[in-house]
N, C-alpha and C positions, 0 to 999 in steps of 0.2 A: 909441115910446116902449117900454119892457118893461111884462110886467105883472108882477105883486109877486106872487111864487109863495106859495101855504099852506103851514105845516109840516107836513104830513100825511106825509112820507117818513122821517122818521126810523129809524136803523137799532135792529134789535131790542137789548134789551138783554146784554152779551156771559154766556154760562154754557156750560156743558157740552155741552148740544145744538147750537149752533151754532160750536163748537170743529172745524175740519180738523185732526185731531192729526198727520197726515204723520208725519214721523219722530219725533214727541214723544209717540207713544201711551202709553210707562211712565209718563212723568209723569203725562197725565193720569190712567192706570188708578189710582195711588197716590193722588192728590189724591180721586180717588170712594169710594175704601176708606179715609180716613184714619176715625180712632174717637177718640173723647175719651181722652186721656193718650198717645195717639200722640208718636213726635217727632218732633224740628222737620223743617220741608222748607224750603229752601232751590234756588228756581230760578232760571237764570242763560240770557243770552243777546243777544244784540243786540237793537235797536230793532226791533220787527216780530215778535217769535217766538212772542209769546202769552202772554209772563211776568203780563202785567194781566189780560188775557183769561178765565188761568186761576184768578187767583187770585179776582176777579170769582163766576167759576163756582163758587168753593169757598165763598166768602162764601152765593151765592144758597141755593147746597145746605142748609148749614147753617140759613140763616134762615127756610127752605120746614120744615126739621123742628123749629121752635119755638125755637131755639136763638140767643140773643144773640151778635151778633161788633163787634169794634173794628178800625178800618181806620187806619193811620197812615200819609202817605207824606211823603215829602220835600218835599213842600208845605205841610204843616203844620208851623207853629212849636209848638216845644215849649211848656212840661213837655206828657207824654200821660198819663192816666190812666186807670189800668186800672179799670173798674167791675165792681163784685161781677154774678153771676150770668154773665157771660162766658162763651161757652165755647170763642171762636175768636181769636185776636188774629193781625193781616196788617200784615206793614210792606212795602211797596211804594218801590223806588227807594231800594234801603240802601245802595248807592254813590255817591248825593250826597248823605247825612246831612252835617250840619253840628256840630258842637262838641256844643251843648245838642240836638240831636236823637240826638245817638250816646249822651249820658248817659241818655235818654227811653226809647230804644229797650234800653238795656243793662238797665235797673230792668224793664221792662214784660217781658223775657227769664227774667228771673230767678223775678220773682213769678207768670208764667205757668208756668212749670216748675214750680214750689212747686204751685200750686191744681190742676193738671191737666189746664189750659187745654192745646188747640191751639195752634201757634205757626206760621206759616207766612211765607215772604219773600222778596225780589225782590230782583234787581240785575243791574247788563250786565256784570262779571266775575264767576269764581267767587270763592268765600270766600278762601282764600290770596291773591288780588288787590284785597281792598277794602281802599280808603285808610279805614280805621276803626281805632280804639284794640284795642289787642290784646284785651283780654277779650270785646269782642262781637263781632267778627273772628272769633275760633276757636269762639265759641257758634255762630253763624252755620253754619258747617261742622261740628256734634257729627250731626246729625241725617242724611237723607238728602238728597239734592244730586243735581238733574239738569240738565244742559246741554239748553237748546231750543235747535231747531235752523231757521233761515226753512224756509220751503214750498218746495219744487220749483216751479220756473214754473208747469208744467200745475196744479199744484195752486191756486197762486194767482189762475190764470186759471178758476178751477172756483170758487174762493171769488168772484170777482166777478159771474161770470157766475148766480150763485145771489141774490146780492143782488142785482143788474141785475133778474133775471127777478122776485125781490119786490116790486121796486118798480113791473114791471111797463112796464119801456123795456128798448128793445132794444138791446145793446150787442156790438159788428160785433167782429170778431176785427181790422180794423184799428184801430178805437179803442185798445182792448187791450195789441196790439205797438206802437203810440205811446204808451202811457203807460209799458208795461215796459220800451221801450227811454229812457226820457228819465230815469225814476224808480228807486231799488234796489227789493227785491221786497219791500218795508216795507208790511204788510197797515195797519198804523194809518193812515200816506200816503195809501197808493192808496184805500183805503174813505172817506178824506177826500174824495179827488181827485175819486172818482166819485158823493158827495152832494154837492161844489160843482158839478160838470157836469149832474147830474139837476135843480138848482135851476132855472142859468143857461138849460138849454134850453127851461125849463118857461118861464121870465121872458122866453125870445128866441121862444117858439111856435116851436121848431125842433126836428128831429129830434138826436138824440145823431149827431153826425159828427169825424170828424178837423177838417174847416173849423173848425168849433165851436168842437172842444177848444184849437184852435188859437188863435182867437180870444179866448175867454176867458183863456187863459195870456195874449197880448199885453194886455191889461187890465187884468190883475193886475201884470204886470210881471215874472212868471216865467221864469228862462233857459230 
């Protein structure tokens, strides 16, 4: 019988302080320097490159300064309302907006610009390739555009090691080798794997090893 683990090892909330910039230091510096009335900013890159992490860091930073923020993503059904007093509007997953979300996003973009609000957005492709209505697509490319690059393998290893240390578990090079040879360097996915592995090891009362990882994956039916 496995021990049921307590949910005590949840990862920290994404923010600037736990973002490893790697090749994306220019985007991080720009977001840190955003002020009311600044031009829009759009981040693009593959899954796991840090787009949502940076947008959440921007939101947390604004809230820490007492500003009201609004967040809309492809998972949120339209219509979307622009509440009075908001200083920051975030649009995440722009490349997956359906027609009603595109309409809502365009209206938000226009109103935010009129009121001097900061607007930050993200998607998996550059503005020119976004499968959106033309007026929204061109507006997302008006301001500052940053292409985010995935971290190098050494940087991914450093992030995984740091998170394992934070959890108080030992993550051997062999376990990381196994993860990195089976999965893309998608940090969101890898961090999810680490979380699942930590919980599985606690439930099994065993150390994190390659055999334990294989057993977990076999039980999940993972490839």
